BADODO-764443 format. One line per 8 residues: number of its first residue (from 0); their letters; for each residue x, y, z of C-alpha. Coordinates in nm, 4 decimals, always signed. Example, Ala and Ser with C-alpha at 12.3 -4.5 7.8 and 13.67 -1.06 7.14 Angstrom:
# BADODO-764443
0	as	+1.2300/-0.4500/+0.7800  +1.3670/-0.1060/+0.7140
***
This chain:
# BADODO-764443
0	mdfilyav	-0.0202/-0.0054/+0.0205  +0.1241/+0.3408/-0.0984  +0.1067/+0.5513/+0.2412  +0.2100/+0.8317/+0.1294  -0.0276/+0.9080/-0.1575  -0.3028/+0.8547/+0.0603  -0.1282/+1.0470/+0.3123  -0.0945/+1.4043/+0.1063
8	pfffvlia	-0.4045/+1.5381/+0.1595  -0.3812/+1.5406/+0.4912  -0.0738/+1.6588/+0.4977  -0.2045/+1.9782/+0.3103  -0.4949/+1.9693/+0.5980  -0.2739/+2.0012/+0.8737  -0.0453/+2.2824/+0.6937  -0.3954/+2.4904/+0.7308
16	velladrw	-0.4456/+2.3675/+1.0718  -0.0940/+2.5430/+1.1454  -0.1444/+2.8349/+0.9936  -0.4669/+2.8818/+1.1736  -0.2686/+2.7909/+1.4868  -0.0075/+3.0947/+1.3898  -0.2811/+3.3318/+1.3591  -0.5149/+3.2167/+1.6853
24	rgvshyrl	-0.1728/+3.2307/+1.8762  -0.0583/+3.5826/+1.6835  +0.3121/+3.4112/+1.5585  +0.3981/+3.3962/+1.1887  +0.6087/+3.0849/+1.1391  +0.5735/+3.0642/+0.7640  +0.7046/+3.3026/+0.4753  +0.5517/+3.2429/+0.1366
32	adainsls	+0.8585/+3.2730/-0.0703  +1.0288/+2.9679/+0.1853  +0.6880/+2.7591/+0.2120  +0.6863/+2.7631/-0.1703  +1.0342/+2.6463/-0.1975  +0.9967/+2.3358/+0.0570  +0.7184/+2.2636/-0.0728  +0.8707/+2.2980/-0.4466
40	tgvlsttt	+1.1867/+2.0581/-0.3506  +0.8977/+1.8049/-0.1898  +0.7103/+1.7876/-0.5129  +1.0307/+1.7802/-0.7058  +1.1520/+1.4971/-0.4990  +0.8434/+1.3006/-0.5594  +0.8362/+1.3141/-0.9489  +1.2101/+1.2707/-0.9314
48	glltkgvg	+1.1362/+0.9361/-0.7569  +0.8971/+0.7911/-0.9773  +1.1972/+0.7708/-1.2280  +1.4439/+0.6977/-0.9666  +1.2975/+0.4810/-0.7132  +1.4151/+0.1552/-0.8937  +1.7759/+0.1918/-0.8019  +1.7007/+0.0982/-0.4221
56	lvtyafal	+1.4219/-0.1460/-0.5278  +1.6041/-0.3153/-0.7604  +1.9427/-0.3498/-0.5127  +1.6979/-0.4717/-0.2008  +1.5438/-0.6878/-0.4081  +1.8741/-0.8318/-0.5667  +2.0490/-0.8776/-0.2135  +1.7154/-1.0500/-0.0539
64	khlalfel	+1.7003/-1.3056/-0.3262  +2.1049/-1.3741/-0.2852  +2.2180/-1.2847/+0.0405  +1.9508/-1.3322/+0.2568  +2.0665/-1.5673/+0.5739  +1.6560/-1.5999/+0.6879  +1.3448/-1.6226/+0.5187  +1.1054/-1.4071/+0.6997
72	saesvwvw	+0.7237/-1.4109/+0.6611  +0.5147/-1.1001/+0.5824  +0.2995/-1.3074/+0.7907  +0.4169/-1.2842/+1.1037  +0.3154/-0.9198/+1.3244  +0.6702/-1.0165/+1.4951  +0.8521/-0.9856/+1.1527  +0.6772/-0.5777/+1.0923
80	vfafvayd	+0.7788/-0.5050/+1.4537  +1.1221/-0.6184/+1.3901  +1.1416/-0.4239/+1.0547  +0.9909/-0.1057/+1.1696  +1.2603/-0.0930/+1.4453  +1.6029/-0.2667/+1.2198  +1.4744/+0.0186/+0.9739  +1.5027/+0.3016/+1.2224
88	fcyywlhr	+1.8234/+0.1889/+1.3221  +1.9406/+0.1868/+0.9592  +1.7632/+0.5683/+0.9351  +1.9913/+0.6644/+1.1978  +2.3353/+0.5452/+1.0303  +2.2058/+0.7069/+0.7118  +2.1066/+1.0105/+0.8550  +2.4188/+1.0544/+1.0628
96	lghernil	+2.6495/+1.0136/+0.7883  +2.4285/+1.2704/+0.5506  +2.5562/+1.4824/+0.8539  +2.8915/+1.3568/+0.9042  +3.0016/+1.3043/+0.5214  +3.0416/+1.5771/+0.2320  +2.8998/+1.3096/-0.0348  +2.5887/+1.2790/+0.1837
104	waahsvhh	+2.5582/+1.5875/+0.3061  +2.5202/+1.7351/-0.0682  +2.2238/+1.5391/-0.0763  +2.0591/+1.5797/+0.2657  +2.1633/+1.9415/+0.3341  +1.8184/+1.9849/+0.1111  +1.6039/+1.9464/+0.3926  +1.7772/+2.1464/+0.6140
112	qsedynls	+1.7835/+2.4596/+0.3996  +1.5094/+2.6346/+0.5132  +1.5291/+2.9444/+0.7861  +1.1535/+2.8651/+0.9112  +1.0349/+2.5418/+1.1002  +0.6715/+2.4403/+1.0375  +0.5034/+2.1510/+0.8499  +0.6181/+2.2614/+0.5026
120	talrqtst	+0.9966/+2.2147/+0.6295  +0.8957/+1.8493/+0.6652  +0.7808/+1.7933/+0.2491  +1.1364/+1.9699/+0.2094  +1.3379/+1.7022/+0.0534  +1.6377/+1.6074/-0.1865  +1.5953/+1.4466/-0.5560  +1.9467/+1.3186/-0.5190
128	gfllswif	+1.9194/+1.0953/-0.1984  +1.8326/+0.7732/-0.4321  +2.2082/+0.7765/-0.5218  +2.3499/+0.6320/-0.1974  +2.0720/+0.5824/+0.0684  +1.9615/+0.2187/-0.0565  +2.3593/+0.1045/+0.0587  +2.1995/+0.1632/+0.4150
136	ylpmavlg	+1.9385/-0.0466/+0.3937  +2.1041/-0.3692/+0.2687  +2.1260/-0.5175/+0.6337  +1.7590/-0.5549/+0.6430  +1.7706/-0.7598/+0.3280  +2.0381/-0.9992/+0.3882  +1.8521/-1.0479/+0.7678  +1.5310/-1.1406/+0.5604
144	vplmvfvs	+1.3044/-0.8241/+0.5685  +1.0164/-0.8978/+0.2439  +1.0627/-0.6207/+0.0210  +0.7079/-0.5706/+0.1410  +0.7199/-0.4909/+0.4456  +1.0374/-0.3079/+0.3751  +0.8629/-0.0577/+0.1458  +0.5474/-0.0200/+0.4085
152	vaalnlly	+0.7829/+0.0450/+0.7634  +0.9853/+0.2804/+0.5130  +0.6977/+0.4602/+0.4449  +0.5747/+0.4789/+0.8191  +0.8941/+0.5713/+0.9351  +0.8579/+0.8820/+0.6525  +0.5036/+0.9680/+0.7649  +0.6018/+0.9905/+1.1515
160	qfwvhtkh	+0.8445/+1.2388/+1.1093  +0.5638/+1.4754/+0.9460  +0.4295/+1.6154/+1.2689  +0.7861/+1.6663/+1.4758  +0.8203/+1.9450/+1.2296  +0.6467/+2.2316/+1.4311  +0.6994/+2.4886/+1.6954  +0.3754/+2.4365/+1.8419
168	ipklgrfe	+0.4141/+2.1727/+1.9908  +0.6094/+2.1990/+2.3227  +0.8560/+1.9199/+2.5001  +0.6553/+1.6659/+2.5780  +0.7722/+1.4582/+2.9279  +0.8950/+1.1316/+2.9601  +0.7731/+1.0321/+2.5280  +1.0957/+1.2352/+2.5208
176	wffvtpsn	+1.3069/+0.9994/+2.6029  +1.2327/+0.7320/+2.3679  +1.0909/+0.8915/+2.0541  +1.1889/+1.1769/+1.8442  +0.9572/+1.4732/+1.9274  +0.9025/+1.8247/+1.7786  +1.1162/+1.9670/+2.0512  +1.4299/+1.7007/+2.0024
184	hrahhaqn	+1.3906/+1.7698/+1.6166  +1.3884/+2.1525/+1.6395  +1.7063/+2.0927/+1.8020  +1.7925/+1.8898/+1.4919  +1.7075/+2.1547/+1.2583  +1.9714/+2.4292/+1.4432  +2.2376/+2.5575/+1.3236  +2.3670/+2.6839/+1.6594
192	alymdrny	+2.6643/+2.4929/+1.7301  +2.5355/+2.3405/+2.0353  +2.2906/+2.1265/+1.8945  +2.5182/+2.1004/+1.5948  +2.4649/+1.7573/+1.3925  +2.3036/+1.6079/+1.6826  +1.9576/+1.4279/+1.7166  +1.9468/+1.1867/+1.3911
200	ggvfiiwd	+1.6652/+0.9059/+1.4609  +1.3815/+0.8882/+1.2551  +1.0993/+0.7454/+1.5548  +1.3630/+0.6325/+1.8182  +1.5570/+0.8844/+2.0242  +1.6666/+0.5688/+2.2135  +1.9651/+0.5232/+1.9096  +2.0692/+0.9188/+1.9673
208	rlfgsfqe	+2.1447/+0.8362/+2.3559  +2.3140/+0.5152/+2.2767  +2.5710/+0.6369/+2.0413  +2.6308/+0.9812/+2.2296  +2.4534/+1.1844/+1.9375  +2.1609/+1.3397/+2.1727  +2.0919/+1.6969/+2.2988  +1.8070/+1.8113/+2.4504
216	eddnepvi	+1.6207/+2.1197/+2.3404  +1.7640/+2.4515/+2.5628  +1.5098/+2.7167/+2.6868  +1.8455/+2.9686/+2.7013  +1.9503/+2.8421/+2.3755  +1.6876/+2.9922/+2.1179  +1.7438/+2.7768/+1.7879  +1.8010/+2.9633/+1.4808
224	fgvttpla	+1.6959/+2.7529/+1.2503  +1.9075/+2.6848/+0.8373  +2.2407/+2.6123/+0.7701  +2.5610/+2.7287/+0.8223  +2.6352/+2.7934/+0.4280  +2.2928/+2.9828/+0.4035  +2.1345/+2.8802/+0.0842  +2.0162/+3.2146/-0.0641
232	swnplwan	+1.8003/+3.1238/-0.3143  +1.4188/+3.0161/-0.3348  +1.5457/+2.7886/-0.6698  +1.4477/+2.4446/-0.5773  +1.6737/+2.2995/-0.8544  +1.9916/+2.5309/-0.7198  +1.9044/+2.3723/-0.3669  +1.9316/+2.0051/-0.5097
240	vqfyaqlw	+2.3103/+2.1044/-0.6653  +2.4015/+2.4026/-0.4309  +2.6874/+2.1627/-0.2402  +2.7582/+1.9442/-0.4819  +2.8828/+2.3000/-0.6783  +3.0306/+2.3410/-0.4181  +3.2296/+2.0498/-0.3712  +3.3052/+2.0057/-0.7787
248	adarraer	+3.4853/+2.3491/-0.7255  +3.6657/+2.2611/-0.4457  +3.7955/+1.9311/-0.6314  +3.8932/+2.1618/-0.9703  +4.0419/+2.3982/-0.7979  +4.2768/+2.1481/-0.5017  +4.6210/+2.0516/-0.6481  +4.6698/+1.7280/-0.5743
256	wwdklriw	+4.4722/+1.4490/-0.7150  +4.4127/+1.2543/-0.3795  +4.2751/+1.5739/-0.2172  +4.0175/+1.6243/-0.5695  +3.9027/+1.2329/-0.4743  +3.9012/+1.2358/-0.0947  +3.7178/+1.5487/-0.0592  +3.3876/+1.4073/-0.1508
264	fmrtgwrp	+3.4054/+1.1369/+0.1573  +3.5817/+1.3509/+0.3929  +3.3839/+1.5115/+0.7218  +3.1259/+1.7658/+0.6390  +3.2686/+2.0907/+0.5561  +3.6084/+1.9733/+0.4992  +3.8037/+2.1535/+0.2484  +4.1786/+2.1038/+0.0813
272	advvakyp	+4.4304/+2.3474/+0.2756  +4.5774/+2.4825/-0.0625  +4.1979/+2.5356/-0.1404  +4.1350/+2.7067/+0.2158  +4.3650/+2.9777/+0.1260  +4.2834/+3.0629/-0.1485  +3.9301/+3.0172/-0.1260  +3.8645/+3.1210/+0.2060
280	mnkpdlsq	+3.4870/+3.0727/+0.3374  +3.3227/+3.2747/+0.6489  +3.0622/+3.1442/+0.8566  +2.7917/+3.4232/+0.9089  +2.7646/+3.5602/+1.2753  +2.4360/+3.3918/+1.4318  +2.4276/+3.6811/+1.6486  +2.4013/+3.9055/+1.3366
288	frkfevpl	+2.1918/+3.6374/+1.1572  +1.8815/+3.7435/+0.9256  +1.6413/+3.5453/+0.7369  +1.7022/+3.5184/+0.3633  +1.4472/+3.7601/+0.1749  +1.3152/+3.9323/-0.1577  +1.0607/+4.1555/-0.1334  +0.7558/+4.0927/-0.3415
296	dgrqqvyi	+0.4405/+4.2730/-0.3577  +0.0940/+4.1036/-0.3107  -0.0159/+4.0519/-0.6726  +0.3083/+3.8319/-0.7464  +0.2622/+3.6276/-0.4177  -0.0705/+3.5748/-0.5185  +0.0227/+3.5033/-0.8737  +0.2800/+3.2698/-0.8081
304	alqfclyi	+0.0969/+3.0715/-0.5464  -0.1671/+3.0022/-0.7665  +0.0603/+2.9198/-1.0396  +0.2151/+2.6664/-0.7940  -0.0656/+2.5146/-0.6977  -0.0940/+2.4143/-1.0649  +0.2684/+2.1756/-1.0031  +0.1141/+2.0787/-0.7112
312	algsylmn	-0.1801/+1.8909/-0.8817  +0.0565/+1.7692/-1.2010  +0.2871/+1.6012/-0.9434  -0.0462/+1.4147/-0.7505  -0.1579/+1.3461/-1.0899  +0.1810/+1.1675/-1.1668  +0.1960/+0.9939/-0.8139  -0.1799/+0.8289/-0.8911
320	lerslpta	-0.1039/+0.7052/-1.2186  +0.2519/+0.5842/-1.2012  +0.1933/+0.2339/-1.2721  -0.0013/+0.2946/-1.5767  +0.2240/+0.5614/-1.7205  +0.4768/+0.4729/-1.9852  +0.8667/+0.5940/-1.8826  +0.8667/+0.8275/-2.1711
328	alvlgwga	+0.5322/+0.9842/-2.0037  +0.6909/+0.9893/-1.6661  +1.0206/+1.1887/-1.7887  +0.7866/+1.4444/-1.9741  +0.5660/+1.4672/-1.6566  +0.9151/+1.5289/-1.4743  +1.0320/+1.7906/-1.7245  +0.7660/+2.0276/-1.7255
336	valglfvl	+0.7321/+1.9986/-1.3258  +1.1260/+2.0975/-1.3127  +1.1092/+2.3554/-1.5406  +0.7928/+2.5189/-1.4051  +0.9394/+2.5144/-1.0524  +1.2785/+2.6965/-1.2012  +1.0824/+2.9785/-1.3453  +0.8843/+3.0197/-1.0729
344	gvalenrp	+1.1929/+3.0025/-0.8089  +1.3289/+3.2597/-1.0665  +0.9854/+3.4908/-1.0028  +1.0475/+3.4610/-0.6067  +1.3930/+3.5886/-0.6729  +1.2232/+3.9000/-0.8522  +1.5135/+3.8443/-1.1314  +1.5537/+4.0514/-1.4228
352	qalrlell	+1.4834/+3.7277/-1.6532  +1.1381/+3.6564/-1.4676  +0.9049/+3.7968/-1.6967  +1.0968/+3.6212/-2.0406  +1.1166/+3.2779/-1.8722  +0.7096/+3.3301/-1.7297  +0.6633/+3.4045/-2.0315  +0.8377/+3.1133/-2.1990
360	rlalnlpl	+0.7075/+2.8870/-1.9757  +0.3465/+2.9607/-2.1139  +0.4510/+2.9805/-2.4451  +0.5851/+2.5800/-2.4011  +0.2101/+2.4637/-2.3040  +0.1533/+2.4348/-2.6668  +0.3994/+2.1748/-2.7653  +0.3045/+2.0229/-2.4295
368	vwlaplvg	-0.0342/+1.9787/-2.5285  +0.0549/+1.8116/-2.8436  +0.3425/+1.6003/-2.7244  +0.1552/+1.4570/-2.3595  -0.0776/+1.2781/-2.5591  +0.1805/+1.0775/-2.7809  +0.3787/+0.9803/-2.4858  +0.0733/+0.8371/-2.2971
376	lwpasavg	+0.1049/+1.1148/-1.9897  -0.2887/+1.1872/-2.0829  -0.5479/+1.1419/-2.3486  -0.5986/+1.3217/-2.6923  -0.8490/+1.5751/-2.6442  -1.0460/+1.8954/-2.7244  -1.0809/+1.9272/-2.3351  -0.7111/+1.8854/-2.3214
384	wvgllsys	-0.6416/+2.1962/-2.5807  -0.8955/+2.3984/-2.4405  -0.8340/+2.3769/-2.0729  -0.4375/+2.4525/-2.1369  -0.5293/+2.7423/-2.3758  -0.7502/+2.8624/-2.1508  -0.5038/+2.8446/-1.8474  -0.2420/+3.0271/-2.0792
392	llsgigly	-0.5052/+3.2828/-2.1224  -0.5654/+3.3813/-1.7652  -0.1964/+3.3284/-1.6557  -0.1308/+3.6202/-1.9041  -0.3945/+3.8469/-1.7420  -0.2082/+3.7774/-1.4651  +0.0687/+3.8769/-1.6017  -0.0350/+4.1538/-1.6968
400	ccrnritr	-0.1401/+4.2877/-1.3203  +0.1600/+4.2512/-1.2361  +0.3223/+4.4157/-1.4900  +0.3958/+4.7838/-1.2888  +0.6282/+4.5708/-1.0498  +0.7882/+4.2996/-1.3410  +0.8471/+4.6301/-1.5760  +1.0592/+4.7984/-1.2915
408	lvs	+1.2305/+4.5068/-1.2051  +1.3111/+4.4203/-1.5609  +1.4225/+4.7668/-1.6462
***
């Protein structure tokens, strides 16, 4: 059962509830651009996963068939309990090394880039984690955990982690001793030195207590969310490649071939001495911390938010029909999502090329509506043509309403 697919509507309902809680308490834990950026990385991760999840599933199935020491039954409740706990144990080490090694942090850092902390942050996920994360779950295959059980407990583990991304729930007493909670996970998302690289558990915090990586949230040390090398962008594509780009640049600059290779596998933040000398990087002073912000007027915000809803709908469509869509259709769908989210990211940053890119995005709807039926993304019909042309027309009207603001930016 695809628990994540059925949970998506509840995610958005709970985000709405959290927004109401913000209003009721007179606080503001959401910023539109940050929330859209977090959700954009989530949509991009989900659609990318439709094309890449086979990497983990195929390698797990291969190990289960050829390396399993036991043959466990999915009919046993105890197998499910064991698998649930074992998955979290494997996740702990993936998560811990995801903070401690450059190549793994390059993927995982996406989840930590938000300088806000709310339920939309939970949906902020990497699109490149599939490259290496599968390695950490192979022990479960060796122990004989059936594939269906593995996939199910993985989804349950991810679902549990959603609710801990909120500032509205305080410490939970004895529950804090055994389980990951909003309090100890807030500490995990901090860039303060006190909290740095702590609290890696997904469901159980006992792993952190056992292996010395636990840190309680301290009322005397308010959490500052984000990463020590700020993203300073609202673009989900750049969010996914930012740290890879930094590692690649440092590898190219390094004089020794050994440094060019080992930089990818060294502790997070390690850089060759010759690169540090020529290209120093100053970490921000947290006492002077200011969240990344780009001014947007109300009309722009409404336009971008409405456009973003289209990509939530397209991502949901791809998830729902994944098994019936050919690979070419999934690739086309992913391309449309990636391009659209990139353009909206440019618009959120008020860049001079925003208007030209938005006009290009709308113009590409014409070849999209022609190409989509050819690859099986959706059936050919007059309704599709009319709907897409109507959407493009309404978007053009929206752009016209924003013309004064955009004209000033381009000029």
